[in-house]
N, C-alpha and C positions, 0 to 999 in steps of 0.2 A: 898615831890614830886620833881622829877627831873626837873631842869630848862630846858626850851625849847631849848636853845642853846646847853646845855649839850647833850640832846637827839639827836640833829642833828649831833654833832661832833662824838658821839659814833656810830651812825647809819652808817655814811659815812665810818668810820674806819673799822667797822665790815664787811661792804660790800666788801671793797677792800681786807680785810684779807681772806674772804671766797673765793673770786676769786683766790687769789694767792696760797692758800694752798689746792685747790680742788684736785690736783693730790696727795697731801700727804694723804688726807683722803681716797682717792681711794686705795692707796697703803696699808694703814692701814687695810682697810676692807679685802683686799686679805690676809694679813698676819694672821689675826685672824680667817680666815675661818676654820670652823671645830674645833675650840678650846673649844667648850662648853661641851665637854665630849664625851660620846659614844665610849670610848676607848676599845672596845672589841678586841679580838685577831685578828691579821692580817693573811690573807691567803697568800699562795705562789703567787697567781695570783695578789695580791696587791703589790707585790714586796718587802715584808718585808725581810730584811737581818737578820733573827733571829738567825743565827748561829755565829754572831760576839760577842765575849766577850766584856763586857763594861770595857775595860782596859785603855780608854783614860783619860787624865787629862788636866785640863785647866792650861796652863803655867802662871806663874806670869808676870804681865805687869809692865813696867817701865814708863819712861817719855812719851812713845808713847800712854799711856792710854788716855790722854786728846786730842789726835789728831783724828779727823774724816777723814782727808785726809792728807797724807804725801807722797811727791814725792822724787825721787832721783835726777834727772836732772832738771826737771821743772814741774810745774802744769799749765795747760792751761784750760780755760773754754770758752764755747760759750753758750749764752742764760741765762735765769733766774734761774740758779742752786741755791740751798739753802744748805749750810753746817751748821749743828748744832754741834759745837765743834771747836777745833783749826784746823788751816790750816798751813802746813809747807812744806819746801823743803830743802834738804841738800844731797850731797855737792853742788848742784846747788843753785842758788839764784833767779831764774826767776819764778814769779807767775803772770799770766795774766788772764784777764777776770773777775775781781772783782772790780768794777761793770762791766757788769750787774749782775754777780753772787753776792749772798748775803751770808754773814758770820756772825754767832752769837757768834763766839769765837774770838781768837787772831791769827794774822798772824805771822809766824816765818819763815823768808826767810834767810836761811844760818846762823842764829844766834846760840848762844850756846845751846839754848833749842832744836832747830831743829837738831843740830849735835848729841846731846845726844839721842834724839828720834830715829834717824837713827841707832845709836849704839845699843839701846835697841831693835829696830826692828830686827836687825841682830841676837841678842840673842833669840828673839821670834821665828824667822825663824828656827834657828838651833835646838831649843827645839822641835818644831813641826816636823822637819825632822827626829829627833832622836827617835820619838815615834814608837814603834813596831806595825806593821800592825796586826789588828785583822781580816781583810778581804781584800783580793786582788780582786778588781773588774775591773781590766784592761780590756778595750774594752767594758764595759757595759755602757748603757745609764742610767744616773741618774734619768731622768724623769720617774715618775710612781712608784718610790721606796719609801719605808718607813723603812729606816735603823734604827736599834736600836742604842743606843749610842755606840761609838767605834771609831777605827782608820781605815779609808778606803783608800786604796792605788791604784793609777794608775801608772803603770810603764812609761807611756807616757802622752797622753792628756786625759782630761775629758770633757764630753759634757753633758749639761743639756737642754733637750727639754721638755717643759711641766712643771709639778709640782713635786717637791721633798718634801716629808712630813717628818718632824722630830718630833717624838712622844716621849715625856719624860716619859709618863706613870705616871705622878704625881710627878716625881723627878726633882725638880727645879735645882739640881746640875748636871743633865745629860750633858755630853760633847760629841761633835762630832768633829773629826779631819779628814779632807780630804786632802790627799797628792797627788799632781800630779807631774810626772817627767818632764812635759813640760807645755803645755797650759791648761787653763780653759776657756771654751767658753759656753755661753748660747744662745739659740735661742730667737727670738723675743717673748715677752710676756710670757716668762718662769717665774717660781716663786719657792721660798723656803717657805714652810708653817710650822709654829710652832704650836704644839698641846700638850695639857695636861701638861702645865707647862714648856715646852721647852723655853730657853732663848737665845736671839741673842748673848749675850756676851759669851756664851759657845759653839759657833760654829766657827771653824777655818778652813781656806782654805790656805794651804801652796802650792803655785804655783811655779813650777820649772822654768818657764820662764815668760810668760805674761798672763794676764787675760783680756777677752773681754766680757762684758755683753751686750747682744743684746737689741734692741729697746724695751722699755716698760717692761723690766725685773724687777721683784720685788725680791730683793735678801736679804739674811740674813747672817750675820756673819762677821768675821774679815778676809779680804783678805790680805794675806801677800805674795807679789809676788817678785821674785828675780829681775825681769826686770821692766815691765811696767803694768799699768792697764788702760784700756779704757772703759769708760762708754758711750755707745751710747745714742741717743736721748731718754729721758724719762726713763732711767734705774735708779732705786732707790735702795739704800742700807741702811738697818738698821744694822749698825756695823761700821767697819773701812775699809778704802782703803789705804793700805800701800805698796808703791813701793820702793824697796831698791835702785836700780841703775838707773832706767829709769824714764819715765814721767808718770804722771797721767793726762789723757785727759778726759774732761767732756763736756757734752752737755745737758743742761736743766735737771739736775739731782737733786735728794734729797739724801743727805748722812747725816745720823743722828746717833750720838753715842748711843749705847744701854744703856738704863737707868740702867740696873743691874750692869754696870761697872763704873757708876759715883761714885767717892769716897763718902763713907758714912760720913766722917768727913768733916765739912765745917765751915767757919767763917761767922757769920751773916753780911749782908751788913750794911753800915753806911750811914748817910746823914747829910749834913751841909747846913744851909740856911743863906743867906746874903741879905742885901739891899744895892744897889749901885746907887747913893750915899745914905748914911745912914741919911742924913739931907736934907730936902727940904722945900721950902716955900709952904704955902697952895695953892692948885691947881696945884702944880708941880708934876713931875713924878719921880719915882725911880724904878729900876729893881729888883724884887725879884728873886733870884736864889736858887734853891734847888739842891745840888750836891749829887749824889748817887755813892757810891764806893763799888766794889765787888772784893775781893782778891782771889776768888776761880777760879779753872781752867775751870769751867762750868758756864754758865749764871745763874743769879738769876731771875727767872720769878715771877712776882707778883702773889699771890694767892688770893688777895682781893684788892679792890680799895684803893688807898691812897688819902684821902681828907684832904686838908689843908684849914680850915675855917679861913678867915681873921678876925682881930678884927673889931668891929663895927666902921664904918666911913671910913674904908680903902677899896677901891674898885679897881677892875681890869679894866684896860683900854681895851676897846673893840678891839678884833683882835690881841692882843699882846702876847697871850699864845703860847708857843712852847715847844717841848721836843726832846731830842735825845734818850730817853729811849723807843725805838720802836722795834717791831719785825723785820721790814724790812725798808730800806731807801726809799721804794716806797710809804710809807704812810706818811700822814701829821703829824701823831703822835697819840698815844693812850692817850690823855689827856682830862681832865674834864674842861669845860669852864663854868663859872658862874661869875656874878659881885661880888659875895662875897666869892668865894672860887676857889682854883685851885687844881689839883691833877692828878693822873694817874689811868687809868682803870686797871682791872685785866689782861689785855693783855700786860701791860708794861713789859719791860725786861731791866735788868742791865747787860752789857756785861761781859764776863769772863775776869778776871784780868784787869778790866777797870773801867771807870766812865761814867756817863751820867748826863744830867741836865734837869730840867724843869725851864723855865723862864716865867715871866709875868711882865708887867709894871703896877704899882699901883699908885694911887693918893688918896689924902684926901683933903677935902674942909675946914676942921676945924683943927686948931693947936692942937698939943698934942703929947704924946708919945704912939706909937702903937707897942705893944709887940705881936709878932707872934711866936707861938711854935707848935711843933709836939711832942707828948709824946713817950716814949719808947714803942715799940710794934706796933706803927702806920704803919710801913712799914713791910708788911707780904710777905715773898718770899719763894721759894723752898729751899733757903739756910739758912733760919731762919729769925728772926725779929730783927729790930734795937734795941740795948740794952740801948741806952741813948737818952734823950730828946735833941732836937735841937731847938735853940731859936735865933731870930734876932729881933732887935728893930729899928723902923723907927721914927725919930724925925721930926715933921712938925711944922715950925715956922709961 
């Protein structure tokens, strides 16, 4: 049975998590609308561009693959935006607004990785620009259309008002490329909907100048803009926001790397535990620290609770448990609290290319040697499970 303090800690954490990501759930609901099937033939009145040959191809991605947001001159944010993936800028070095913005990846401001990501973004832009048009829809409104996979070209600007539906017809490899000669603009509360197996990682928007997503827009795909990208209040993107030369400007947005483009090869996270000091007198205190490491370019999300049961006689000092392995810095932590155990709930997260810790002060009234261990496989994450046991011993005199 769950300890009472554990129930309280988990209930408080989940309440805050629900409030913070309410907009994310709303966006997800919009994205999956109509995905349950019913993929009958589209009529002309439904805006199906059925005459476009499916000649589009998803270009290979380089270092930019791990970036959810990449700016050229600067990245600025206002409000509680959430970026799932890496954040970078190059050749500029300025990134502002984090916090209050939240990042679950790694920041690269003008460093070698950001420089390489911009170089690879240029390659991506050129690849998209070089793909032959299968349908020229210059001057046409994207809203209300259901284009088949292909390359759609605008000689100047493109406008989305309402919903654009991308129907893969059961082909998860279907690719859409949209090329604009100048701007891409969406009206407030517009959306891109995926249907019948369409994937966000296979949607590309090559923008000849700048892109602006209107308030409340739910957008899908990889935006690759020559100049800048502006996400107005509440605009959310499942994909990437890549600006080659200008700024990325954000205001209370969600930008999430598409799951289908996360590398399939990954290294399982590791964990190491220590007592400091490792020798105390009876009744004294020592700090137990469990350090978690993740060498992958994407976060390692726990898929099951991690519970570290302490040896008999070793107890947790009330109010001493804390963790940095959290979904957002706004929360006190996704940790389990009990006098005889510590741990992380399934909402825990180990940052990409980084480490996090859980700490707790412990004490023992009786002298002895207290061996504390976690076996291989105890840490279960989206990047795999720990391969080795971790052990620490506390001596009480």
